[in-house]
N, C-alpha and C positions, 0 to 999 in steps of 0.2 A: 505278339499282341495284335489283335484285329483293329481295324479302323474304328469300329463302334466302341470298343473298349478304350481306345486312346481318347476319343472324344468324351467319353464318360469320365475318364481320369482328369482331363483338362477342366471339365465342368466342375468336378469335385474340388480341384485346386482353386479355381476361381471362387467358388462358394466359400471355401476355407479362408481365402484372402479377404473376401468381403465381410466375413464374420469376425475377422481379427480385430483386436483393440485399436490398431493403427487406422483401420478403415472406419471404425466407429467414432474416432476423435473428430466429431463435427465441430465446425467453428462456433465459438461462443459469442453471443450477442451481448451488447452492453446491458440491455434489459434483463437478460438471463443472469448475468453476473451480479447486477445490483439487487435482483430479487434473492439470489442465494446469500449475498452478504447481509441483507436486511433481516434474514431469519435468525441472526445472532444478536439478541438484545443486549448481551454483555460478553466481554471477553477479557482474558488475562494472558499475558505473555511475558517472556523474558526477551531482552534485546541486547545486541552488541552493535555499537555504532563506530564507524571510522570516518573522521572528518579530514579532508585534505584541504589545507589552507596554503595559499601561495607563499605567504611570508614565513612559513614554518618548514624546516627541513624534513620532519617526520609527520605522518598523520597522527591526529589526536584520537585515541581510542577510549571508549567509555562503555559501560554496561549497566543494566538495571532491569526494572520491571515496568510494564505497561498495563493499564487497566482502562477498559472502555465500557461505559454504561450508556446505551442508546437513550435518547438521541443526541445528547449534548455534553456528556462528561467524558473527558479524556485526561488520564493521569500518566505522567512519565516520571518515574522515580529513578534517578541515576544513583547508583551505589558506588561505582568505581569510575574514575580514580578519586573523585570527591563527591560527597552526597549533595544532591540537588533535587528539588521537587518542583515540577511544573504541573499545575492543575488548571484545566480549561473547563469551566462550568458555565454553559450558555455562552455569553459574550465577554466573560471576565476571565482573564488569565492571571493566575497567581504564581509567582516564582519565588522559591525560598532557597537561599544558599547560606548555610551557617545561621548567623543571627539576623541576616538581612532578608527582608520580605518586600517584594514589589507587586503591586496590583495594577493591571493594565486593562483598559477597556479596548477591546479589539477594534471597535469602530474608529478609534484614534490612530490605529496602525494597520492600514489596509494590506500592506505587504506582508506583515506577520500573520494577519488574519488569513490571507490567501494560502500561505504555507500550511498553517494548522488546519484550516478547513479542508484541505485536500485529504488529509489523513482521516479526520473525523467523519467527513461526508462519505468517504469510501467505506470505512468500517460500518457505517450506518446503512450503506446501500442507498444513499440519498443522491440520486442522479441529478435532480433539479438543482440542488445546492452546488454540486460539482460544475454543472454546465453554466451556472451564473458567473463563474470565475475562469473556467478552463475549457479548452477544446479537448475532447476525449478521443483517443485512438486505442482500440483493443485488438490484440492478436492472440491466437492460440485457441485451446479447447478448455473444457471444464477441468481436465487433469493438469493443465499447465497453461497459465495465461499471463499476458503482460499488458498493463494499462498505462498509457503515456498521457500525461496531462500537460498541456501547453497553455500558459496564461493568455487570457483574452484582454484583461485590464492592463494598460501600459504601466500603472504603478506597481502592480505585482510583477509584470514582465521586466521591470527595471531591477528587480531583486532575484527573481527565479526564472531561469531559462526553460527548465522542464522538470517534471517529477515523473519518475518511472517506477511503477509498482509491479512486482511479480507475485504470483500466488498459485494456489491450487484449490479447486472447488470453492468453498466459502471462506477461505483464509488467505490473508496477506502474509507473504513470507519475507518480502524485502521492500524497502522504500529507498530509492536513490534520488537525491535532490541535487540538481546541477544549477548553481547560481549563475546569474548573468556575468559576474566577474570571474568565472572560471572555478571558483572554490566548489567543493562538492562534499556530500556526505552519503554514506551507505549504511542503512540500518537493517540488520538481519533479525527477523522476528521468529520466535519459537513459541507456539501456543502452549499454555498450561491450563490446568483446571482453575476456574475463578474462585476467589476466596468465599467461604461460606459465611 
């Protein structure tokens, strides 16, 4: 092989590397992520959740359905192990378990509001709402990203140490909540077609 041919070969190798998907995985900005998430006015998914609680020997597992309708409605229907429905509509949270129904105003429970708002605002791509309560840190590319939310409000921080979300493109795939007391939960989300 001549020198000229070798240099052309190396040039072709470099061009191939630069054109590969790994080279194209440019860092994703928070603005880009929020814009992508905001394009979904509604979404439906199934979830499985594993809660690790210090006083229990085994994690508590549950599964069910999630429904989001932008900008302010979020429903979590737990089907297993026991039916439970949580509906957040605006600033009102309704929880139903069996024959019992509780209605809460989020303004009266800032620590609960902070936890719920993290999910709702992320799904809506509402950066301003997130930044009112959390410091945002984003890593990764459009193909695979991780968003970490750290509470700014001491009342929220007394309950939540951090929230870590992972996803791809315009979808959230998991939400891990680490509480200040060390308890944690990991929700794995799988998108499905929204109900008609």
